[in-house]
Phi, psi and omega in degrees: 000306184300311179303324184286321171305310185291326170303314177295325177297318176296320183300319182294316179296309182298321177286326187257334185091333176209161174205147187255161173300319184299313185301321184282325176307308180299311186292324190249355178068029183250164178285167173294327181299316180292319178302319181292324176293319180293316187292320179297318182299308178298327177290321180293332181279358184068034192255338183206171175232128176278139176238180181291124183076018185161209180211165175230163179290132184279115186231119175248115182259128174259346184234125178289118177300153185298159170296321184299315183295319184287328181294337180268347193272128174056045185299305187299325180294320185289322181294324183288319182289325182285326173296316179291325178298328179307327185295336182288341183270129186252152171319134173068010178294153172257109184238143171257129174247117181281171177286175177117150187298312180298326177289326174297317170305320178297311181306328178298340187247012178268123184251163183293338182295346176276351180053043186267142171268107190268121172258147175198157171236034174234115190290327169302321182283318174304318173298320175300308184293321179298313178299336177273001179084016176276155173280129183237141179238108174264125190276137186284173181141186186273130183287120176284117174303134181097298176296324193055037178248153181268134184213168172110187186298312183307313180296318177294325178290329176293314177304324178299349180278341193235157171245141184236145170296317190217144172229122179264111191250136175265160184209150183278313183209154174224125169226179175298348186267350173135190177264149178222165185213166186271329188247130186307307183308301187298331172292322180287325182292318180296319185296327176288325180301308186298321180293327186267352184259145174293315172232123184256122175243118178264130173250120185215122172291170183303331179296343193273340192271138191084352185267128171239142179232174192304314199260117170287142177256303178194176168279165176296325180291353171274355184256142191266315194219132170239128173251123182225191189247172189283351172274359179279121180300137182304323186288340178295307185298317183298327178295340184276336200300141170218175188300327190256001183271130181253126173246131181232126179253117190279139180270000000 
């Protein structure tokens, strides 16, 4: 009986990506104690990850999707996230714009009237900011083919020369254990950006939550703001909460 029910719980999570305790109680007619035992058992088997109020599909991605593939996905959500992120940029700010499609959508919406000094290691983002009349500083380094981002020791050393009022960060995966990325150099660069920023703002659509990739960037406690879209489950966001974290769901 237990095995059959736990198998069906896994089917639900794999289909939906997430499931709440309340949903499991109603679906299987079981107590909250039984739900917790089932989820604990499945988590120990490495089949799911428990979060506040339920569980999420355990996802470990080993291969980075191409830029072209990411660019075409979740466009409406990324635009909504960018519009919400724009409100954090104040006149005369020094801002770091990380690589990634969500951050690029934000860069396309920053105008010269803010008198922002923009730093970036992403060539597409640099062009978008420059076309909008912003002052842009491109950090040196080796160009990654396809991504058109600058990476390596030179990039990291240049970041260490500056302090930023705000840093807008893209990310490959977010769990309660922190932010992760696919590429070692880029994870190290993102960690350096976060270290040198007064406020770190993560832009992440719903597909990034519950995902863990090879390279650790930072703990959740190192992030000040997460901006996501309305498709990110509430229980997943609840599980990320800490005293200094602001979570914004863009409509």
